Structure formats: C-alpha cells, structure tokens
PDB file of N, CA, C and O in Angstrom:
ATOM      1  N   MET A   1     195.500  99.098  92.294  1.00  0.00           N
ATOM      2  CA  MET A   1     195.179  99.646  93.600  1.00  0.00           C
ATOM      3  C   MET A   1     193.752 100.190  93.596  1.00  0.00           C
ATOM      4  O   MET A   1     193.217 100.568  92.554  1.00  0.00           O
ATOM      5  N   VAL A   2     193.175 100.219  94.740  1.00  0.00           N
ATOM      6  CA  VAL A   2     191.816 100.725  94.922  1.00  0.00           C
ATOM      7  C   VAL A   2     191.767 102.206  94.553  1.00  0.00           C
ATOM      8  O   VAL A   2     192.667 102.967  94.910  1.00  0.00           O
ATOM      9  N   ASN A   3     190.715 102.613  93.838  1.00  0.00           N
ATOM     10  CA  ASN A   3     190.527 104.017  93.493  1.00  0.00           C
ATOM     11  C   ASN A   3     189.773 104.687  94.649  1.00  0.00           C
ATOM     12  O   ASN A   3     188.546 104.626  94.720  1.00  0.00           O
ATOM     13  N   LEU A   4     190.519 105.318  95.540  1.00  0.00           N
ATOM     14  CA  LEU A   4     189.921 105.916  96.735  1.00  0.00           C
ATOM     15  C   LEU A   4     188.962 107.046  96.387  1.00  0.00           C
ATOM     16  O   LEU A   4     187.906 107.179  97.006  1.00  0.00           O
ATOM     17  N   LYS A   5     189.318 107.852  95.412  1.00  0.00           N
ATOM     18  CA  LYS A   5     188.446 108.977  95.062  1.00  0.00           C
ATOM     19  C   LYS A   5     187.106 108.473  94.533  1.00  0.00           C
ATOM     20  O   LYS A   5     186.053 108.987  94.911  1.00  0.00           O
ATOM     21  N   ARG A   6     187.144 107.480  93.670  1.00  0.00           N
ATOM     22  CA  ARG A   6     185.901 106.915  93.134  1.00  0.00           C
ATOM     23  C   ARG A   6     185.066 106.315  94.264  1.00  0.00           C
ATOM     24  O   ARG A   6     183.848 106.493  94.309  1.00  0.00           O
ATOM     25  N   ALA A   7     185.727 105.607  95.172  1.00  0.00           N
ATOM     26  CA  ALA A   7     185.009 105.012  96.305  1.00  0.00           C
ATOM     27  C   ALA A   7     184.319 106.098  97.125  1.00  0.00           C
ATOM     28  O   ALA A   7     183.166 105.935  97.524  1.00  0.00           O
ATOM     29  N   ALA A   8     185.015 107.197  97.376  1.00  0.00           N
ATOM     30  CA  ALA A   8     184.424 108.301  98.146  1.00  0.00           C
ATOM     31  C   ALA A   8     183.262 108.930  97.386  1.00  0.00           C
ATOM     32  O   ALA A   8     182.239 109.271  97.980  1.00  0.00           O
ATOM     33  N   GLU A   9     183.419 109.082  96.084  1.00  0.00           N
ATOM     34  CA  GLU A   9     182.341 109.657  95.266  1.00  0.00           C
ATOM     35  C   GLU A   9     181.110 108.755  95.274  1.00  0.00           C
ATOM     36  O   GLU A   9     179.983 109.232  95.143  1.00  0.00           O
ATOM     37  N   GLU A  10     181.330 107.456  95.426  1.00  0.00           N
ATOM     38  CA  GLU A  10     180.222 106.499  95.473  1.00  0.00           C
ATOM     39  C   GLU A  10     179.660 106.339  96.878  1.00  0.00           C
ATOM     40  O   GLU A  10     178.765 105.525  97.106  1.00  0.00           O
ATOM     41  N   GLY A  11     180.190 107.124  97.824  1.00  0.00           N
ATOM     42  CA  GLY A  11     179.623 107.144  99.172  1.00  0.00           C
ATOM     43  C   GLY A  11     180.333 106.298 100.209  1.00  0.00           C
ATOM     44  O   GLY A  11     179.844 106.169 101.331  1.00  0.00           O
ATOM     45  N   ALA A  12     181.472 105.718  99.865  1.00  0.00           N
ATOM     46  CA  ALA A  12     182.206 104.911 100.845  1.00  0.00           C
ATOM     47  C   ALA A  12     182.775 105.806 101.937  1.00  0.00           C
ATOM     48  O   ALA A  12     183.279 106.894 101.661  1.00  0.00           O
ATOM     49  N   GLY A  13     182.692 105.347 103.161  1.00  0.00           N
ATOM     50  CA  GLY A  13     183.303 106.057 104.276  1.00  0.00           C
ATOM     51  C   GLY A  13     184.780 105.718 104.360  1.00  0.00           C
ATOM     52  O   GLY A  13     185.264 104.835 103.653  1.00  0.00           O
ATOM     53  N   LEU A  14     185.485 106.415 105.218  1.00  0.00           N
ATOM     54  CA  LEU A  14     186.920 106.204 105.368  1.00  0.00           C
ATOM     55  C   LEU A  14     187.236 104.766 105.767  1.00  0.00           C
ATOM     56  O   LEU A  14     188.167 104.166 105.231  1.00  0.00           O
ATOM     57  N   LEU A  15     186.481 104.218 106.688  1.00  0.00           N
ATOM     58  CA  LEU A  15     186.762 102.853 107.128  1.00  0.00           C
ATOM     59  C   LEU A  15     186.512 101.828 106.025  1.00  0.00           C
ATOM     60  O   LEU A  15     187.201 100.810 105.958  1.00  0.00           O
ATOM     61  N   ALA A  16     185.546 102.085 105.174  1.00  0.00           N
ATOM     62  CA  ALA A  16     185.310 101.193 104.027  1.00  0.00           C
ATOM     63  C   ALA A  16     186.475 101.285 103.043  1.00  0.00           C
ATOM     64  O   ALA A  16     186.884 100.281 102.462  1.00  0.00           O
ATOM     65  N   MET A  17     187.004 102.496 102.860  1.00  0.00           N
ATOM     66  CA  MET A  17     188.161 102.652 101.970  1.00  0.00           C
ATOM     67  C   MET A  17     189.374 101.936 102.543  1.00  0.00           C
ATOM     68  O   MET A  17     190.123 101.294 101.806  1.00  0.00           O
ATOM     69  N   ILE A  18     189.571 102.042 103.853  1.00  0.00           N
ATOM     70  CA  ILE A  18     190.682 101.334 104.493  1.00  0.00           C
ATOM     71  C   ILE A  18     190.511  99.829 104.312  1.00  0.00           C
ATOM     72  O   ILE A  18     191.480  99.128 104.020  1.00  0.00           O
ATOM     73  N   GLN A  19     189.298  99.329 104.480  1.00  0.00           N
ATOM     74  CA  GLN A  19     189.060  97.898 104.298  1.00  0.00           C
ATOM     75  C   GLN A  19     189.330  97.467 102.863  1.00  0.00           C
ATOM     76  O   GLN A  19     189.883  96.391 102.634  1.00  0.00           O
ATOM     77  N   ASP A  20     188.944  98.296 101.894  1.00  0.00           N
ATOM     78  CA  ASP A  20     189.234  97.974 100.495  1.00  0.00           C
ATOM     79  C   ASP A  20     190.743  97.854 100.269  1.00  0.00           C
ATOM     80  O   ASP A  20     191.203  96.954  99.566  1.00  0.00           O
ATOM     81  N   LEU A  21     191.509  98.771 100.873  1.00  0.00           N
ATOM     82  CA  LEU A  21     192.963  98.701 100.743  1.00  0.00           C
ATOM     83  C   LEU A  21     193.516  97.478 101.475  1.00  0.00           C
ATOM     84  O   LEU A  21     194.450  96.832 101.000  1.00  0.00           O
ATOM     85  N   ARG A  22     192.939  97.169 102.620  1.00  0.00           N
ATOM     86  CA  ARG A  22     193.359  95.998 103.390  1.00  0.00           C
ATOM     87  C   ARG A  22     193.132  94.719 102.567  1.00  0.00           C
ATOM     88  O   ARG A  22     193.923  93.779 102.644  1.00  0.00           O
ATOM     89  N   ASP A  23     192.061  94.691 101.790  1.00  0.00           N
ATOM     90  CA  ASP A  23     191.718  93.528 100.970  1.00  0.00           C
ATOM     91  C   ASP A  23     192.519  93.450  99.668  1.00  0.00           C
ATOM     92  O   ASP A  23     192.531  92.407  99.014  1.00  0.00           O
ATOM     93  N   ASP A  24     193.184  94.536  99.290  1.00  0.00           N
ATOM     94  CA  ASP A  24     193.954  94.598  98.050  1.00  0.00           C
ATOM     95  C   ASP A  24     195.335  93.982  98.292  1.00  0.00           C
ATOM     96  O   ASP A  24     196.167  94.560  98.991  1.00  0.00           O
ATOM     97  N   ALA A  25     195.566  92.825  97.717  1.00  0.00           N
ATOM     98  CA  ALA A  25     196.826  92.104  97.927  1.00  0.00           C
ATOM     99  C   ALA A  25     198.033  92.863  97.380  1.00  0.00           C
ATOM    100  O   ALA A  25     199.164  92.580  97.776  1.00  0.00           O
ATOM    101  N   THR A  26     197.817  93.816  96.485  1.00  0.00           N
ATOM    102  CA  THR A  26     198.932  94.560  95.903  1.00  0.00           C
ATOM    103  C   THR A  26     199.317  95.783  96.725  1.00  0.00           C
ATOM    104  O   THR A  26     200.288  96.463  96.392  1.00  0.00           O
ATOM    105  N   PHE A  27     198.581  96.075  97.786  1.00  0.00           N
ATOM    106  CA  PHE A  27     198.823  97.279  98.590  1.00  0.00           C
ATOM    107  C   PHE A  27     199.226  96.886 100.008  1.00  0.00           C
ATOM    108  O   PHE A  27     198.510  96.138 100.673  1.00  0.00           O
ATOM    109  N   MET A  28     200.369  97.387 100.471  1.00  0.00           N
ATOM    110  CA  MET A  28     200.790  97.147 101.848  1.00  0.00           C
ATOM    111  C   MET A  28     200.231  98.271 102.707  1.00  0.00           C
ATOM    112  O   MET A  28     200.723  99.399 102.665  1.00  0.00           O
ATOM    113  N   LEU A  29     199.217  97.963 103.474  1.00  0.00           N
ATOM    114  CA  LEU A  29     198.532  98.975 104.275  1.00  0.00           C
ATOM    115  C   LEU A  29     199.311  99.283 105.549  1.00  0.00           C
ATOM    116  O   LEU A  29     199.418  98.454 106.452  1.00  0.00           O
ATOM    117  N   THR A  30     199.841 100.479 105.593  1.00  0.00           N
ATOM    118  CA  THR A  30     200.469 101.035 106.787  1.00  0.00           C
ATOM    119  C   THR A  30     199.942 102.462 106.891  1.00  0.00           C
ATOM    120  O   THR A  30     199.431 102.994 105.905  1.00  0.00           O
ATOM    121  N   PRO A  31     200.051 103.088 108.041  1.00  0.00           N
ATOM    122  CA  PRO A  31     199.597 104.484 108.124  1.00  0.00           C
ATOM    123  C   PRO A  31     200.285 105.387 107.098  1.00  0.00           C
ATOM    124  O   PRO A  31     199.634 106.233 106.486  1.00  0.00           O
ATOM    125  N   LEU A  32     201.582 105.215 106.908  1.00  0.00           N
ATOM    126  CA  LEU A  32     202.302 106.055 105.951  1.00  0.00           C
ATOM    127  C   LEU A  32     201.827 105.811 104.519  1.00  0.00           C
ATOM    128  O   LEU A  32     201.614 106.758 103.762  1.00  0.00           O
ATOM    129  N   GLN A  33     201.662 104.549 104.155  1.00  0.00           N
ATOM    130  CA  GLN A  33     201.179 104.237 102.801  1.00  0.00           C
ATOM    131  C   GLN A  33     199.749 104.727 102.603  1.00  0.00           C
ATOM    132  O   GLN A  33     199.380 105.154 101.510  1.00  0.00           O
ATOM    133  N   PHE A  34     198.955 104.663 103.654  1.00  0.00           N
ATOM    134  CA  PHE A  34     197.581 105.146 103.562  1.00  0.00           C
ATOM    135  C   PHE A  34     197.556 106.653 103.335  1.00  0.00           C
ATOM    136  O   PHE A  34     196.801 107.146 102.497  1.00  0.00           O
ATOM    137  N   VAL A  35     198.377 107.381 104.078  1.00  0.00           N
ATOM    138  CA  VAL A  35     198.455 108.841 103.892  1.00  0.00           C
ATOM    139  C   VAL A  35     198.933 109.162 102.478  1.00  0.00           C
ATOM    140  O   VAL A  35     198.398 110.064 101.833  1.00  0.00           O
ATOM    141  N   ARG A  36     199.927 108.437 101.996  1.00  0.00           N
ATOM    142  CA  ARG A  36     200.414 108.648 100.629  1.00  0.00           C
ATOM    143  C   ARG A  36     199.298 108.412  99.613  1.00  0.00           C
ATOM    144  O   ARG A  36     199.140 109.182  98.666  1.00  0.00           O
ATOM    145  N   ALA A  37     198.524 107.343  99.816  1.00  0.00           N
ATOM    146  CA  ALA A  37     197.418 107.042  98.907  1.00  0.00           C
ATOM    147  C   ALA A  37     196.371 108.150  98.928  1.00  0.00           C
ATOM    148  O   ALA A  37     195.827 108.503  97.881  1.00  0.00           O
ATOM    149  N   LEU A  38     196.080 108.703 100.103  1.00  0.00           N
ATOM    150  CA  LEU A  38     195.115 109.812 100.208  1.00  0.00           C
ATOM    151  C   LEU A  38     195.611 111.042  99.455  1.00  0.00           C
ATOM    152  O   LEU A  38     194.852 111.678  98.724  1.00  0.00           O
ATOM    153  N   ILE A  39     196.879 111.370  99.637  1.00  0.00           N
ATOM    154  CA  ILE A  39     197.457 112.534  98.964  1.00  0.00           C
ATOM    155  C   ILE A  39     197.380 112.358  97.454  1.00  0.00           C
ATOM    156  O   ILE A  39     197.002 113.283  96.735  1.00  0.00           O
ATOM    157  N   GLU A  40     197.738 111.176  96.974  1.00  0.00           N
ATOM    158  CA  GLU A  40     197.704 110.911  95.537  1.00  0.00           C
ATOM    159  C   GLU A  40     196.283 110.916  94.991  1.00  0.00           C
ATOM    160  O   GLU A  40     196.040 111.456  93.912  1.00  0.00           O
ATOM    161  N   ALA A  41     195.348 110.327  95.714  1.00  0.00           N
ATOM    162  CA  ALA A  41     193.974 110.195  95.222  1.00  0.00           C
ATOM    163  C   ALA A  41     193.213 111.514  95.246  1.00  0.00           C
ATOM    164  O   ALA A  41     192.468 111.827  94.317  1.00  0.00           O
ATOM    165  N   PHE A  42     193.403 112.284  96.310  1.00  0.00           N
ATOM    166  CA  PHE A  42     192.578 113.478  96.496  1.00  0.00           C
ATOM    167  C   PHE A  42     193.335 114.781  96.279  1.00  0.00           C
ATOM    168  O   PHE A  42     192.716 115.841  96.178  1.00  0.00           O
ATOM    169  N   GLY A  43     194.653 114.725  96.204  1.00  0.00           N
ATOM    170  CA  GLY A  43     195.439 115.933  96.026  1.00  0.00           C
ATOM    171  C   GLY A  43     195.435 116.833  97.255  1.00  0.00           C
ATOM    172  O   GLY A  43     195.619 118.046  97.149  1.00  0.00           O
ATOM    173  N   MET A  44     195.227 116.236  98.410  1.00  0.00           N
ATOM    174  CA  MET A  44     195.183 117.032  99.632  1.00  0.00           C
ATOM    175  C   MET A  44     196.589 117.203 100.194  1.00  0.00           C
ATOM    176  O   MET A  44     197.461 116.368  99.956  1.00  0.00           O
ATOM    177  N   PRO A  45     196.808 118.278 100.934  1.00  0.00           N
ATOM    178  CA  PRO A  45     198.120 118.475 101.550  1.00  0.00           C
ATOM    179  C   PRO A  45     198.361 117.478 102.691  1.00  0.00           C
ATOM    180  O   PRO A  45     197.419 116.955 103.286  1.00  0.00           O
ATOM    181  N   LEU A  46     199.620 117.235 102.976  1.00  0.00           N
ATOM    182  CA  LEU A  46     200.002 116.273 104.001  1.00  0.00           C
ATOM    183  C   LEU A  46     199.346 116.542 105.350  1.00  0.00           C
ATOM    184  O   LEU A  46     198.807 115.603 105.937  1.00  0.00           O
ATOM    185  N   PRO A  47     199.356 117.760 105.878  1.00  0.00           N
ATOM    186  CA  PRO A  47     198.738 117.967 107.197  1.00  0.00           C
ATOM    187  C   PRO A  47     197.261 117.569 107.237  1.00  0.00           C
ATOM    188  O   PRO A  47     196.777 117.043 108.239  1.00  0.00           O
ATOM    189  N   GLU A  48     196.560 117.825 106.143  1.00  0.00           N
ATOM    190  CA  GLU A  48     195.145 117.460 106.108  1.00  0.00           C
ATOM    191  C   GLU A  48     194.969 115.945 106.034  1.00  0.00           C
ATOM    192  O   GLU A  48     194.074 115.391 106.672  1.00  0.00           O
ATOM    193  N   ALA A  49     195.820 115.274 105.256  1.00  0.00           N
ATOM    194  CA  ALA A  49     195.757 113.818 105.167  1.00  0.00           C
ATOM    195  C   ALA A  49     196.055 113.183 106.529  1.00  0.00           C
ATOM    196  O   ALA A  49     195.443 112.183 106.903  1.00  0.00           O
ATOM    197  N   LEU A  50     196.984 113.768 107.251  1.00  0.00           N
ATOM    198  CA  LEU A  50     197.324 113.240 108.573  1.00  0.00           C
ATOM    199  C   LEU A  50     196.162 113.342 109.555  1.00  0.00           C
ATOM    200  O   LEU A  50     196.041 112.512 110.456  1.00  0.00           O
ATOM    201  N   THR A  51     195.309 114.346 109.391  1.00  0.00           N
ATOM    202  CA  THR A  51     194.163 114.476 110.300  1.00  0.00           C
ATOM    203  C   THR A  51     193.214 113.287 110.165  1.00  0.00           C
ATOM    204  O   THR A  51     192.466 112.980 111.092  1.00  0.00           O
ATOM    205  N   LEU A  52     193.244 112.621 109.015  1.00  0.00           N
ATOM    206  CA  LEU A  52     192.360 111.475 108.810  1.00  0.00           C
ATOM    207  C   LEU A  52     192.807 110.248 109.609  1.00  0.00           C
ATOM    208  O   LEU A  52     192.069 109.267 109.707  1.00  0.00           O
ATOM    209  N   LEU A  53     194.006 110.303 110.175  1.00  0.00           N
ATOM    210  CA  LEU A  53     194.467 109.211 111.028  1.00  0.00           C
ATOM    211  C   LEU A  53     193.955 109.343 112.459  1.00  0.00           C
ATOM    212  O   LEU A  53     194.073 108.409 113.251  1.00  0.00           O
ATOM    213  N   GLU A  54     193.386 110.505 112.790  1.00  0.00           N
ATOM    214  CA  GLU A  54     192.871 110.708 114.139  1.00  0.00           C
ATOM    215  C   GLU A  54     191.758 109.703 114.431  1.00  0.00           C
ATOM    216  O   GLU A  54     190.847 109.518 113.625  1.00  0.00           O
ATOM    217  N   GLY A  55     191.843 109.077 115.558  1.00  0.00           N
ATOM    218  CA  GLY A  55     190.841 108.087 115.943  1.00  0.00           C
ATOM    219  C   GLY A  55     191.150 106.692 115.447  1.00  0.00           C
ATOM    220  O   GLY A  55     190.378 105.759 115.664  1.00  0.00           O
ATOM    221  N   LEU A  56     192.305 106.550 114.766  1.00  0.00           N
ATOM    222  CA  LEU A  56     192.719 105.233 114.269  1.00  0.00           C
ATOM    223  C   LEU A  56     193.988 104.801 114.980  1.00  0.00           C
ATOM    224  O   LEU A  56     194.848 105.625 115.291  1.00  0.00           O
ATOM    225  N   GLY A  57     194.102 103.507 115.233  1.00  0.00           N
ATOM    226  CA  GLY A  57     195.314 102.974 115.832  1.00  0.00           C
ATOM    227  C   GLY A  57     196.386 102.761 114.780  1.00  0.00           C
ATOM    228  O   GLY A  57     196.148 103.006 113.598  1.00  0.00           O
ATOM    229  N   PRO A  58     197.558 102.310 115.190  1.00  0.00           N
ATOM    230  CA  PRO A  58     198.658 102.091 114.245  1.00  0.00           C
ATOM    231  C   PRO A  58     198.362 101.007 113.206  1.00  0.00           C
ATOM    232  O   PRO A  58     199.021 100.933 112.169  1.00  0.00           O
ATOM    233  N   ASP A  59     197.379 100.182 113.493  1.00  0.00           N
ATOM    234  CA  ASP A  59     196.959  99.159 112.536  1.00  0.00           C
ATOM    235  C   ASP A  59     195.777  99.640 111.684  1.00  0.00           C
ATOM    236  O   ASP A  59     195.217  98.881 110.893  1.00  0.00           O
ATOM    237  N   LEU A  60     195.411 100.912 111.861  1.00  0.00           N
ATOM    238  CA  LEU A  60     194.316 101.576 111.140  1.00  0.00           C
ATOM    239  C   LEU A  60     192.931 101.023 111.480  1.00  0.00           C
ATOM    240  O   LEU A  60     191.991 101.180 110.701  1.00  0.00           O
ATOM    241  N   TRP A  61     192.806 100.382 112.632  1.00  0.00           N
ATOM    242  CA  TRP A  61     191.491 100.012 113.150  1.00  0.00           C
ATOM    243  C   TRP A  61     191.035 101.149 114.051  1.00  0.00           C
ATOM    244  O   TRP A  61     191.864 101.774 114.711  1.00  0.00           O
ATOM    245  N   PRO A  62     189.741 101.432 114.096  1.00  0.00           N
ATOM    246  CA  PRO A  62     189.260 102.571 114.890  1.00  0.00           C
ATOM    247  C   PRO A  62     189.452 102.392 116.393  1.00  0.00           C
ATOM    248  O   PRO A  62     189.246 101.311 116.945  1.00  0.00           O
ATOM    249  N   LEU A  63     189.855 103.490 117.034  1.00  0.00           N
ATOM    250  CA  LEU A  63     189.980 103.543 118.490  1.00  0.00           C
ATOM    251  C   LEU A  63     188.767 104.220 119.119  1.00  0.00           C
ATOM    252  O   LEU A  63     188.570 104.177 120.334  1.00  0.00           O
ATOM    253  N   VAL A  64     187.970 104.838 118.276  1.00  0.00           N
ATOM    254  CA  VAL A  64     186.736 105.523 118.686  1.00  0.00           C
ATOM    255  C   VAL A  64     185.610 104.906 117.862  1.00  0.00           C
ATOM    256  O   VAL A  64     185.891 104.137 116.943  1.00  0.00           O
ATOM    257  N   PRO A  65     184.357 105.210 118.154  1.00  0.00           N
ATOM    258  CA  PRO A  65     183.271 104.633 117.348  1.00  0.00           C
ATOM    259  C   PRO A  65     183.475 104.874 115.841  1.00  0.00           C
ATOM    260  O   PRO A  65     183.871 105.958 115.414  1.00  0.00           O
ATOM    261  N   ALA A  66     183.197 103.847 115.073  1.00  0.00           N
ATOM    262  CA  ALA A  66     183.391 103.912 113.619  1.00  0.00           C
ATOM    263  C   ALA A  66     182.648 105.085 112.995  1.00  0.00           C
ATOM    264  O   ALA A  66     183.170 105.740 112.093  1.00  0.00           O
ATOM    265  N   ALA A  67     181.447 105.353 113.462  1.00  0.00           N
ATOM    266  CA  ALA A  67     180.668 106.463 112.905  1.00  0.00           C
ATOM    267  C   ALA A  67     181.389 107.789 113.100  1.00  0.00           C
ATOM    268  O   ALA A  67     181.306 108.671 112.245  1.00  0.00           O
ATOM    269  N   GLU A  68     182.092 107.937 114.213  1.00  0.00           N
ATOM    270  CA  GLU A  68     182.830 109.176 114.471  1.00  0.00           C
ATOM    271  C   GLU A  68     184.007 109.329 113.504  1.00  0.00           C
ATOM    272  O   GLU A  68     184.263 110.422 113.000  1.00  0.00           O
ATOM    273  N   VAL A  69     184.714 108.237 113.250  1.00  0.00           N
ATOM    274  CA  VAL A  69     185.829 108.264 112.294  1.00  0.00           C
ATOM    275  C   VAL A  69     185.313 108.673 110.918  1.00  0.00           C
ATOM    276  O   VAL A  69     185.880 109.556 110.275  1.00  0.00           O
ATOM    277  N   ASP A  70     184.244 108.033 110.472  1.00  0.00           N
ATOM    278  CA  ASP A  70     183.697 108.338 109.144  1.00  0.00           C
ATOM    279  C   ASP A  70     183.141 109.752 109.068  1.00  0.00           C
ATOM    280  O   ASP A  70     183.267 110.409 108.035  1.00  0.00           O
ATOM    281  N   ARG A  71     182.526 110.231 110.150  1.00  0.00           N
ATOM    282  CA  ARG A  71     181.975 111.591 110.163  1.00  0.00           C
ATOM    283  C   ARG A  71     183.092 112.625 110.051  1.00  0.00           C
ATOM    284  O   ARG A  71     182.988 113.575 109.275  1.00  0.00           O
ATOM    285  N   ARG A  72     184.149 112.440 110.819  1.00  0.00           N
ATOM    286  CA  ARG A  72     185.293 113.364 110.747  1.00  0.00           C
ATOM    287  C   ARG A  72     185.906 113.357 109.352  1.00  0.00           C
ATOM    288  O   ARG A  72     186.230 114.406 108.794  1.00  0.00           O
ATOM    289  N   ALA A  73     186.059 112.161 108.802  1.00  0.00           N
ATOM    290  CA  ALA A  73     186.657 112.036 107.472  1.00  0.00           C
ATOM    291  C   ALA A  73     185.780 112.674 106.404  1.00  0.00           C
ATOM    292  O   ALA A  73     186.288 113.299 105.474  1.00  0.00           O
ATOM    293  N   GLU A  74     184.483 112.523 106.531  1.00  0.00           N
ATOM    294  CA  GLU A  74     183.568 113.117 105.556  1.00  0.00           C
ATOM    295  C   GLU A  74     183.732 114.631 105.514  1.00  0.00           C
ATOM    296  O   GLU A  74     183.666 115.237 104.445  1.00  0.00           O
ATOM    297  N   THR A  75     183.943 115.236 106.669  1.00  0.00           N
ATOM    298  CA  THR A  75     184.146 116.685 106.735  1.00  0.00           C
ATOM    299  C   THR A  75     185.377 117.092 105.922  1.00  0.00           C
ATOM    300  O   THR A  75     185.344 118.082 105.191  1.00  0.00           O
ATOM    301  N   VAL A  76     186.449 116.334 106.050  1.00  0.00           N
ATOM    302  CA  VAL A  76     187.680 116.644 105.316  1.00  0.00           C
ATOM    303  C   VAL A  76     187.532 116.302 103.842  1.00  0.00           C
ATOM    304  O   VAL A  76     187.853 117.121 102.981  1.00  0.00           O
ATOM    305  N   LEU A  77     187.052 115.102 103.544  1.00  0.00           N
ATOM    306  CA  LEU A  77     186.981 114.636 102.156  1.00  0.00           C
ATOM    307  C   LEU A  77     185.958 115.391 101.318  1.00  0.00           C
ATOM    308  O   LEU A  77     186.076 115.437 100.094  1.00  0.00           O
ATOM    309  N   SER A  78     184.958 115.981 101.958  1.00  0.00           N
ATOM    310  CA  SER A  78     183.928 116.690 101.193  1.00  0.00           C
ATOM    311  C   SER A  78     184.496 117.835 100.368  1.00  0.00           C
ATOM    312  O   SER A  78     183.888 118.251  99.382  1.00  0.00           O
ATOM    313  N   ARG A  79     185.645 118.342 100.760  1.00  0.00           N
ATOM    314  CA  ARG A  79     186.308 119.413  99.982  1.00  0.00           C
ATOM    315  C   ARG A  79     186.925 118.900  98.697  1.00  0.00           C
ATOM    316  O   ARG A  79     187.244 119.686  97.806  1.00  0.00           O
ATOM    317  N   TYR A  80     187.099 117.578  98.589  1.00  0.00           N
ATOM    318  CA  TYR A  80     187.792 116.994  97.455  1.00  0.00           C
ATOM    319  C   TYR A  80     186.939 116.068  96.606  1.00  0.00           C
ATOM    320  O   TYR A  80     187.397 115.561  95.582  1.00  0.00           O
ATOM    321  N   VAL A  81     185.690 115.843  97.033  1.00  0.00           N
ATOM    322  CA  VAL A  81     184.842 114.841  96.388  1.00  0.00           C
ATOM    323  C   VAL A  81     183.513 115.459  95.970  1.00  0.00           C
ATOM    324  O   VAL A  81     182.915 116.247  96.703  1.00  0.00           O
ATOM    325  N   THR A  82     183.072 115.086  94.786  1.00  0.00           N
ATOM    326  CA  THR A  82     181.724 115.430  94.336  1.00  0.00           C
ATOM    327  C   THR A  82     180.907 114.150  94.397  1.00  0.00           C
ATOM    328  O   THR A  82     181.114 113.255  93.578  1.00  0.00           O
ATOM    329  N   PRO A  83     179.975 114.038  95.358  1.00  0.00           N
ATOM    330  CA  PRO A  83     179.216 112.804  95.517  1.00  0.00           C
ATOM    331  C   PRO A  83     178.440 112.425  94.256  1.00  0.00           C
ATOM    332  O   PRO A  83     177.914 113.278  93.542  1.00  0.00           O
ATOM    333  N   GLY A  84     178.388 111.118  94.011  1.00  0.00           N
ATOM    334  CA  GLY A  84     177.583 110.607  92.914  1.00  0.00           C
ATOM    335  C   GLY A  84     178.180 110.803  91.544  1.00  0.00           C
ATOM    336  O   GLY A  84     177.491 110.612  90.542  1.00  0.00           O
ATOM    337  N   VAL A  85     179.444 111.179  91.470  1.00  0.00           N
ATOM    338  CA  VAL A  85     180.087 111.389  90.163  1.00  0.00           C
ATOM    339  C   VAL A  85     180.557 110.077  89.621  1.00  0.00           C
ATOM    340  O   VAL A  85     181.126 110.027  88.530  1.00  0.00           O
TER     341      VAL A  85
END
C-alpha cells in the first residue's frame, strides 16, 4: 500500500495521495477505506480524518477547486507531518 505519511512528508497534497491510492491495485479506494488509511498512517483521531473528506464527493473526486481541498488538508496534516523528512 502507498505510504501516505511519506508522501505527505515529500510534499504530496491530499489529492495526489488519493490518486496514488487510486492507482494502487491492492487498495480498494472508498471514503471509509481512505479514512482508515489516514488514521493508520498519521495516527489522527477519526473526527479529524473525517474533516479531510470535506470538499470531496463519494468517489473522492473534488467538488470544490483542487487547491482548496489541498489547502484545507495541509492545515490538518501539518500537525502530523514533518516536511522533507
């Protein structure tokens, strides 16, 4: 499976991480599985992981501008990621 934490540390935005999971044949991408992957990768609580679904449709494609989705996610993920590690 894709290492979401490493991807975030390397500067990937939320939508890039979703695309990496979408491209991973071993991962069934659903909103629930995505939230589970976030919790496991970053150790964040469920309510915080759920906030990362805001602005995404049930297929995890953005419903708002992509930059807005990534900006919101960066605010949340910055508490769990050390950039450039």
